[in-house]
Structure formats: C-alpha cells, structure tokens
C-alpha positions in Angstrom: 87.9 69.2 97.9 91.0 70.9 98.1 92.0 71.9 94.7 95.1 70.7 92.7 97.9 72.9 90.7 95.8 71.8 87.4 92.3 73.1 88.8 93.8 76.2 90.0 95.3 77.1 86.7 92.1 76.4 85.3 90.3 78.9 87.6 93.1 81.4 87.1 93.1 81.1 83.4 89.5 82.3 83.6 90.4 85.5 85.6 90.6 83.8 89.4 94.1 85.3 90.6 96.0 88.6 88.9 98.6 88.8 87.9 98.6 85.1 87.7 102.0 82.8 87.6 101.5 79.3 85.7 104.5 77.8 87.6 106.6 78.5 90.6 108.7 81.3 90.1 111.8 81.6 92.3 114.1 84.4 90.0 112.8 87.8 89.3 113.3 89.6 86.3 117.1 90.7 86.2 118.4 87.5 87.9 117.8 88.5 91.3 116.8 85.5 93.6 113.3 85.4 95.3 111.4 83.1 97.7 109.3 81.0 95.4 105.7 82.4 93.9 102.7 81.2 91.8 101.4 77.8 91.5 102.5 75.2 93.6 101.2 71.8 94.3 97.7 72.1 95.9 98.1 76.2 96.5 98.8 79.1 95.1 102.3 81.0 96.4 101.2 85.0 96.6 103.4 87.6 96.7 103.5 90.4 99.2 103.0 93.8 98.1 105.3 96.9 99.4 103.1 98.7 101.7 103.5 97.3 105.3 102.4 99.3 108.5 103.0 98.3 112.2 101.1 99.8 115.2 103.0 102.6 117.0 104.5 102.2 120.3 102.7 103.3 123.2 99.4 103.0 121.3 96.4 102.5 123.5 94.6 98.9 123.2 93.0 98.2 119.9 89.0 98.0 119.8 88.3 96.5 116.4 84.8 98.1 116.2 86.2 101.4 116.7 89.8 101.0 114.8 91.6 104.2 114.9 94.2 103.9 111.5 96.3 106.7 113.2 97.5 104.0 115.3 99.6 102.8 112.4 102.8 103.8 110.9 104.1 102.9 107.7 107.4 100.6 107.6 110.0 101.7 105.0 111.2 99.5 102.3 115.0 99.6 102.5 117.0 99.0 99.1 120.3 97.8 99.3 122.9 95.1 97.7 121.1 92.4 99.3 117.8 93.2 97.8 114.6 95.1 99.3 112.9 94.6 102.2 111.3 96.1 105.8 112.3 95.6 109.2 109.8 94.4 111.6 110.6 95.4 115.2 110.7 92.9 117.8 107.5 92.0 119.3 105.1 93.3 116.7 103.5 92.7 114.0 103.1 93.9 110.5 100.0 94.4 108.2 100.7 94.0 104.4 98.7 93.2 101.3 99.3 90.7 98.3 100.2 91.9 94.8 97.8 89.6 93.7 93.8 90.8 93.2 91.5 87.7 93.9 88.1 86.9 92.5 87.3 83.9 94.2 84.2 81.6 92.7 80.7 81.3 94.6 81.9 77.2 95.1 85.4 78.1 96.5 87.2 79.1 99.6 90.3 79.9 100.1 92.5 80.0 103.1 96.2 81.8 103.6 98.7 80.4 105.7 102.3 80.6 106.2 104.8 79.5 103.7 107.3 77.5 106.1 110.4 79.3 104.5 108.9 82.6 106.4 107.5 80.0 109.6 111.5 79.1 109.9 112.2 82.8 110.5 109.0 83.4 113.0 106.9 85.3 110.4 103.7 83.8 110.8 100.4 85.2 109.1 97.2 84.9 110.7 95.4 81.8 108.8 92.9 84.1 106.8 90.0 82.3 105.2 88.5 84.5 102.1 85.8 83.4 100.0 84.1 84.4 96.5 80.4 85.4 96.0 81.5 86.9 93.0 83.6 89.5 94.4 87.2 91.0 94.1 89.2 90.7 97.4 92.8 91.4 98.0 94.0 89.2 100.8 96.2 90.8 103.7 94.9 94.5 103.8 91.2 93.3 104.8 89.9 95.9 101.7 87.0 93.7 100.2 85.1 95.1 97.4 81.6 94.3 99.5 79.1 96.2 101.1 79.4 97.7 104.5 78.4 95.3 106.8 78.8 92.0 104.9 80.7 89.1 106.6 84.1 88.6 104.9 85.0 85.5 105.9 83.5 82.0 107.7 
C-alpha cells in the first residue's frame, strides 16, 4: 500500500521525519523562491543539504568493498544574486544528503526517486529504498545508524 498525504502527516507527527513540513513549501524565509519540499500527494519531497562530493578526475575504478574516501572531493556551495547552488561537472555525479532525518517504522519502506523538476534538467538520483527496523537514517549519504554488516535496503 502506498501512503497518502494524511497518513504521511500522521507518521511525521509521531517523529518519522525531522524537520517536517506539513504542506508543500515553495518559498524560503525571506521570500526567495524554492523548488517545493514537504508533504505532497502520496509522498514527501525532501531537501538536499549543503554537503556535496564528487569523485576526483583521474581516480582509479571504485571498489565498493574497499571504498577509499580520499577519491572524493567537496564541491563548493556558491552564493550569488540567484541563490545558493553547486556546479556539478559534466559526465560526473554528486553525492549529497538530505536535511531531514528519517525514523522509518518497522512496517514501512520508503523509496527516494527523482523529482520531475530536476529530472527535466538531467539530474536524476539513484532510486534509493530505505527501511525502518526502528533505526534512524539519513538518506543520500548512506550513513545509517545500524550495526556494521547489516543490510541497509532490499
């Protein structure tokens, strides 16, 4: 069963997502326009944080069993008259995290998918399932609060 906005709000009021925005927000404090975030029909649009990393050019192939974090470099967040943003180089990908923390109930599985606003610009996140087991997780950066060796998704 896919949860609707009312069911998502009920779970969030019990602490499933923090910080939590009960409705769709499309304007930041101070009046700046924002790509919407918060509860939407049958979903929750999360906010990306300000820590972005890319794989350095000329890096050897990535081995997920022996991942070397020295292969990553931080992207600078740029602030100017148009807002705050990062420039992702062509033919690369960026790692990021959400501003929200998620405490998924044992009987709920969530899936992070692309927001169409970004998909139209060619920015598409990997489909990322994350599940409860009563743990706290922070999707996007894969720093899950779990004992080593436990599966983080199905």
